[in-house]
C-alpha positions as CSV (number, residue, x, y, z in Angstrom):
1,M,0.3,-12.7,8.8
2,K,2.8,-12.0,6.1
3,L,3.8,-9.0,4.1
4,T,4.6,-9.5,0.5
5,M,6.0,-6.2,-0.8
6,L,4.9,-6.3,-4.9
7,G,6.8,-3.0,-5.2
8,T,8.9,-0.5,-3.3
9,G,9.9,2.5,-5.4
10,N,8.0,6.2,-5.6
11,A,6.3,7.1,-8.8
12,L,9.4,7.6,-11.0
13,V,11.4,4.6,-10.3
14,T,12.7,2.3,-13.2
15,E,15.0,-0.1,-11.2
16,C,11.9,-1.6,-9.1
17,Y,8.2,-1.3,-9.2
18,N,6.2,1.4,-7.5
19,T,4.9,0.8,-4.3
20,C,2.2,-1.7,-3.6
21,F,2.0,-5.0,-0.9
22,V,-0.3,-7.9,0.0
23,L,-1.1,-8.9,3.4
24,S,-1.8,-12.7,3.7
25,D,-3.0,-15.4,6.3
26,E,-5.3,-18.4,6.5
27,Y,-7.9,-15.8,5.7
28,G,-7.0,-14.7,2.2
29,H,-5.3,-11.8,0.7
30,F,-5.5,-8.4,0.8
31,L,-3.9,-6.1,-1.7
32,V,-3.1,-2.6,-1.1
33,D,-2.5,-0.5,-4.2
34,G,-1.6,-1.5,-7.6
35,G,1.7,0.5,-8.9
36,G,1.4,2.3,-12.3
37,G,0.5,-0.5,-14.8
38,N,-0.2,-3.8,-15.6
39,T,3.6,-5.1,-14.1
40,V,1.0,-5.7,-10.8
41,L,0.1,-8.6,-12.6
42,S,3.6,-10.0,-13.4
43,Q,4.6,-9.2,-9.6
44,L,1.6,-11.1,-8.1
45,K,2.7,-14.3,-10.2
46,K,6.4,-14.0,-9.4
47,A,5.2,-13.9,-5.5
48,G,3.2,-16.9,-6.0
49,I,-0.3,-15.2,-5.1
50,D,-3.1,-16.0,-7.6
51,L,-5.4,-13.2,-8.1
52,M,-8.1,-15.3,-8.4
53,D,-7.4,-15.6,-4.8
54,V,-7.5,-12.0,-4.0
55,H,-10.8,-10.9,-2.8
56,E,-10.3,-7.9,-0.7
57,I,-8.4,-4.8,-2.5
58,F,-7.6,-1.2,-1.0
59,V,-6.7,1.8,-3.2
60,T,-4.8,4.7,-0.8
61,H,-5.4,7.8,-3.6
62,K,-5.6,8.6,-6.7
63,H,-1.8,9.0,-8.3
64,V,-1.3,7.1,-11.2
65,D,1.3,5.1,-9.4
66,H,-1.0,3.6,-7.3
67,I,-4.3,3.8,-9.1
68,M,-3.7,2.6,-12.7
69,G,-2.6,-1.0,-11.6
70,I,-6.3,-1.4,-9.9
71,V,-7.7,-0.7,-13.5
72,W,-5.9,-3.8,-14.8
73,V,-6.8,-6.0,-11.4
74,I,-10.5,-5.0,-12.4
75,R,-10.2,-6.2,-16.0
76,I,-8.6,-9.6,-15.4
77,I,-11.1,-10.0,-12.3
78,C,-14.0,-9.1,-14.4
79,Q,-12.8,-11.2,-17.5
80,N,-12.5,-14.6,-15.2
81,M,-15.7,-13.9,-13.7
82,K,-17.0,-14.0,-17.0
83,K,-15.2,-17.2,-17.8
84,G,-16.3,-18.8,-14.5
85,T,-12.6,-19.0,-12.8
86,Y,-13.1,-16.1,-10.7
87,Q,-15.2,-17.5,-7.8
88,G,-17.2,-15.2,-5.3
89,E,-16.9,-11.5,-5.0
90,A,-14.3,-8.9,-4.8
91,N,-14.5,-5.9,-2.9
92,I,-12.2,-2.5,-3.9
93,Y,-12.2,0.1,-0.8
94,A,-11.1,3.7,-1.1
95,H,-12.4,7.1,-0.6
96,D,-15.0,9.0,-2.3
97,E,-12.7,10.5,-5.0
98,V,-10.9,7.2,-5.8
99,I,-14.3,5.5,-6.0
100,G,-15.3,7.9,-8.5
101,L,-12.2,7.8,-10.5
102,L,-12.2,3.8,-10.9
103,K,-15.7,4.1,-12.1
104,D,-15.1,6.5,-14.9
105,M,-12.2,4.9,-15.8
106,A,-13.7,1.3,-15.7
107,F,-16.4,2.1,-18.0
108,K,-14.6,4.4,-20.2
109,L,-11.8,1.8,-20.9
110,L,-13.5,-1.4,-20.5
111,N,-16.3,-3.5,-22.4
112,K,-19.6,-3.8,-21.6
113,K,-18.5,-7.9,-21.3
114,E,-16.3,-6.7,-18.2
115,T,-18.3,-3.8,-16.6
116,Q,-21.5,-5.9,-16.1
117,Y,-19.9,-7.2,-13.0
118,I,-19.3,-4.2,-11.5
119,G,-21.5,-3.5,-8.7
120,D,-23.0,-7.0,-9.2
121,R,-19.9,-9.1,-8.0
122,L,-17.3,-6.4,-8.2
123,H,-18.1,-3.9,-5.5
124,L,-16.4,-0.4,-5.7
125,I,-17.1,0.4,-1.5
126,E,-16.6,3.9,-0.6
127,V,-15.3,4.2,2.8
128,K,-14.9,7.7,5.2
129,D,-12.4,8.8,7.6
130,G,-12.7,6.6,10.8
131,E,-14.7,4.0,9.1
132,E,-14.4,0.2,10.4
133,R,-14.7,-2.3,8.4
134,T,-13.8,-6.4,8.6
135,I,-11.5,-7.5,6.0
136,L,-10.0,-10.8,6.5
137,N,-12.0,-11.4,9.6
138,K,-10.4,-8.6,11.3
139,K,-11.0,-5.0,12.4
140,V,-9.9,-2.6,9.8
141,T,-10.1,1.2,10.0
142,F,-9.3,3.6,7.6
143,F,-8.2,7.3,8.2
144,D,-7.4,10.5,6.5
145,I,-3.6,11.0,6.5
146,G,-4.2,14.8,6.1
147,S,-2.2,14.8,2.7
148,T,-1.6,18.2,1.3
149,K,-1.7,17.0,-2.0
150,A,-4.1,14.2,-3.2
151,K,-6.7,13.1,-0.4
152,Q,-5.3,9.8,0.6
153,F,-6.0,7.3,3.4
154,G,-4.3,4.8,5.2
155,F,-5.5,2.0,7.7
156,Q,-5.1,0.3,11.0
157,M,-5.6,-3.3,11.1
158,I,-5.9,-5.4,14.5
159,Y,-4.7,-9.1,14.0
160,G,-3.8,-11.9,15.9
161,D,-3.2,-11.5,19.8
162,N,-4.2,-7.8,19.2
163,K,-1.5,-6.9,17.4
164,V,-1.4,-3.4,15.4
165,L,-0.4,-2.7,12.3
166,T,-0.8,1.2,10.6
167,C,-0.2,2.1,7.2
168,C,0.6,5.5,6.8
169,G,0.5,6.0,3.2
170,D,3.1,7.6,1.1
171,E,3.4,11.1,2.8
172,P,5.1,12.4,6.0
173,Y,3.2,11.5,9.1
174,N,0.5,14.1,10.4
175,E,-0.6,14.5,14.0
176,C,-4.0,13.5,12.8
177,E,-2.8,9.8,12.7
178,E,-1.4,9.2,16.0
179,K,-4.2,7.7,17.5
180,Y,-3.7,5.0,15.2
181,A,0.1,4.6,14.9
182,K,1.3,5.3,18.3
183,G,2.6,2.1,19.8
184,S,2.0,-0.3,16.7
185,D,3.6,-3.4,16.5
186,W,3.8,-2.6,12.8
187,M,4.2,0.6,11.1
188,F,4.5,1.1,7.4
189,H,5.9,4.5,6.4
190,E,7.1,6.2,2.9
191,A,11.0,7.1,3.2
192,F,12.0,8.9,-0.1
193,C,15.5,9.2,0.5
194,L,18.4,9.1,2.7
195,Y,18.5,12.0,5.0
196,G,22.3,12.6,4.0
197,Q,21.2,12.8,0.2
198,R,18.5,15.3,0.8
199,D,20.3,17.7,-1.1
200,I,20.3,15.4,-4.4
201,F,16.7,14.2,-4.1
202,N,15.0,17.3,-2.2
203,P,12.1,15.4,-0.6
204,Y,10.8,18.0,1.4
205,E,10.2,19.9,-1.5
206,K,7.6,17.0,-3.1
207,H,6.4,16.5,0.7
208,H,7.9,13.2,1.2
209,S,10.1,11.9,4.5
210,T,13.9,10.9,4.3
211,V,15.1,7.4,6.4
212,K,15.9,9.6,9.2
213,D,12.6,11.5,9.6
214,A,10.8,8.2,9.5
215,S,13.4,6.4,12.0
216,E,12.9,9.2,14.3
217,L,9.0,9.1,14.0
218,A,8.7,5.8,14.8
219,E,11.4,6.0,17.8
220,N,9.0,8.5,19.2
221,L,6.2,6.9,18.7
222,G,7.1,3.5,20.4
223,V,6.7,1.6,17.4
224,K,8.2,-1.9,17.5
225,N,8.5,-2.5,13.6
226,L,9.2,-0.3,11.0
227,V,9.0,-1.0,7.0
228,L,10.0,1.6,4.8
229,Y,9.0,2.1,1.2
230,H,8.2,4.5,-1.2
231,T,11.8,5.1,-2.1
232,E,14.0,6.7,-5.0
233,D,16.1,3.6,-6.9
234,K,19.5,5.2,-7.6
235,N,20.8,3.4,-4.5
236,I,18.8,0.2,-5.4
237,K,22.0,-2.2,-5.2
238,K,22.9,-0.9,-1.9
239,R,19.3,0.4,-0.4
240,K,19.0,-2.0,2.4
241,E,22.5,-1.6,3.8
242,L,22.3,2.5,3.1
243,Y,18.8,3.2,4.6
244,G,19.3,0.2,7.2
245,A,22.4,2.4,8.3
246,E,20.9,5.6,8.4
247,G,17.8,4.5,10.2
248,R,19.2,2.5,13.0
249,E,21.2,6.0,14.1
250,Y,17.5,7.0,15.1
251,Y,15.4,4.3,15.8
252,H,15.9,1.1,17.9
253,G,13.1,-1.1,17.0
254,N,13.3,-3.6,13.9
255,L,13.8,-1.8,10.6
256,F,13.1,-3.5,7.5
257,V,14.0,-2.0,4.2
258,P,12.5,-4.5,1.7
259,D,13.1,-4.9,-2.1
260,D,10.7,-5.9,-4.3
261,L,9.0,-9.3,-4.0
262,D,10.6,-9.6,-0.4
263,V,8.4,-11.3,2.3
264,I,8.2,-10.4,5.8
265,E,6.6,-12.9,8.6
266,M,4.8,-10.6,11.1
């Protein structure tokens, strides 16, 4: 299994792309979120991932920096279904609110030649809290992260030799996530900024975590590998160094602070 970070930034970044990523192995690709626009298409191309080979997609929540890129993904997949260059079917998983929005946007913004494939070969699949699905031949459990803003789901994936990967979305951890995150081999967690710069970026006012917060959490949960994303971009040139230094004060596992298009072997 490998992780390809298509984007690592929060909603308002301009020096990198919004947070979205792909999990890949011999069974295929699993795209998680799409960022805020059609840059997702160029990021996939730069990463060497052909969208025609992507058949499994998950959208965490309705914020524009996560959902709008998926509209472009739907458009391109449907266009290529029409041309005969996209083989098989596509599945897009999300909770009810996101599925409703995607349907509404697709049928209002795309033409009938494209939308004819929605519900036929491109499936918008509603998942509920605690629901299990088989994706890339692995058990994936979707769960409500208990957001105080927009309703948001994360997921847990069991892969390899019973390794556990937990994606906690882009908001601070809630206790309801413990049964999924505790003891994970890999945990993906947001880190809006450095704790040392909290007075500059005001993460708590925006209901986000700092590097210190996420790192202390991973230490307490016994997580083996921690990936930090959904960050500010003012420190982009030194982000790895600065975030790594602060994080390792509180966390003793393997800490990853990826840049856009970084690939991590898992």
